[in-house]
C-alpha positions as CSV (number, residue, x, y, z in Angstrom):
1,M,-7.8,14.9,4.6
2,Y,-4.8,12.8,4.0
3,E,-2.1,15.2,5.6
4,D,-3.0,13.9,9.0
5,F,-3.4,10.1,7.9
6,L,0.4,10.9,6.4
7,K,1.7,11.8,9.7
8,K,0.7,8.4,11.3
9,V,2.7,6.5,8.6
10,P,6.1,5.7,10.0
11,L,7.8,5.7,6.7
12,L,6.6,9.3,6.1
13,S,6.4,10.6,9.6
14,S,9.8,12.4,9.5
15,M,8.8,14.6,6.4
16,D,7.7,18.1,7.0
17,A,4.5,19.5,6.5
18,Y,5.1,20.9,2.8
19,E,6.5,17.4,1.8
20,R,3.4,15.4,3.4
21,L,1.1,18.1,1.4
22,A,2.8,17.5,-2.0
23,I,2.3,13.6,-1.2
24,A,-1.2,14.3,-0.1
25,D,-2.2,16.0,-3.3
26,A,-0.9,13.1,-5.5
27,F,-3.3,10.5,-3.6
28,I,-6.0,8.9,-5.6
29,K,-8.3,7.1,-3.5
30,E,-9.3,3.5,-4.4
31,N,-11.9,1.4,-2.8
32,F,-11.6,-2.3,-2.7
33,K,-14.2,-4.9,-1.4
34,K,-13.1,-8.1,0.8
35,G,-11.9,-10.6,-1.7
36,D,-10.9,-8.1,-4.4
37,H,-6.9,-8.5,-5.6
38,V,-5.1,-5.2,-5.5
39,I,-1.8,-6.4,-7.1
40,N,-1.1,-10.0,-8.4
41,E,2.0,-11.5,-8.1
42,G,4.0,-11.0,-11.1
43,E,2.3,-8.0,-12.6
44,V,4.3,-5.0,-13.2
45,G,4.0,-2.8,-10.5
46,N,3.8,1.3,-10.8
47,V,1.7,2.2,-7.8
48,L,2.5,2.5,-4.0
49,Y,-0.5,1.7,-2.1
50,F,-1.4,3.1,1.5
51,V,-4.2,1.1,3.8
52,Y,-5.9,4.5,4.6
53,E,-8.9,2.3,6.1
54,G,-9.5,-1.3,6.9
55,T,-7.2,-4.3,6.3
56,A,-5.7,-6.0,3.5
57,D,-3.7,-9.3,3.3
58,A,-0.9,-10.7,0.9
59,S,-1.5,-14.2,0.1
60,K,0.7,-16.5,-2.0
61,K,-0.2,-19.8,-3.5
62,I,1.7,-22.4,-1.9
63,E,1.1,-26.1,-2.6
64,G,-1.9,-25.1,-4.5
65,H,-3.4,-23.3,-1.7
66,D,-3.6,-19.4,-0.8
67,K,-1.7,-18.7,2.3
68,V,-1.6,-15.2,4.1
69,V,1.9,-14.3,4.3
70,M,1.5,-10.5,5.4
71,S,-1.5,-8.6,6.9
72,Y,-1.8,-4.9,6.5
73,K,-3.6,-2.4,8.6
74,E,-4.1,1.1,8.5
75,G,-1.0,3.3,7.7
76,D,0.7,0.4,6.2
77,Y,1.7,0.4,2.6
78,F,2.9,-2.0,-0.2
79,G,3.9,-2.2,-3.7
80,E,7.1,-0.4,-3.0
81,R,9.3,-3.1,-4.1
82,A,8.3,-3.0,-7.6
83,L,9.0,0.6,-7.6
84,L,12.3,0.6,-6.0
85,K,13.8,-2.5,-7.7
86,K,11.7,-2.0,-11.2
87,E,10.9,-5.6,-11.0
88,P,7.2,-7.3,-11.0
């Protein structure tokens, strides 16, 4: 189910079929509704998220208001910085 999706993710497109299958087997699908928070700034991150369907926005509190600083679409990913740098 996820192997075809992974072919479309630029970060993973150069992997061979076996590598993509191994990653696909590790996927856990989570559903979020509009307005749900997937990650909150400052939390310890231990998950890499892929946008399988729909969109997501990253926002930051600036001058007391939430401001969208990044928008994600299908095939995009986030959460990698916490994994790579081992920081919130």
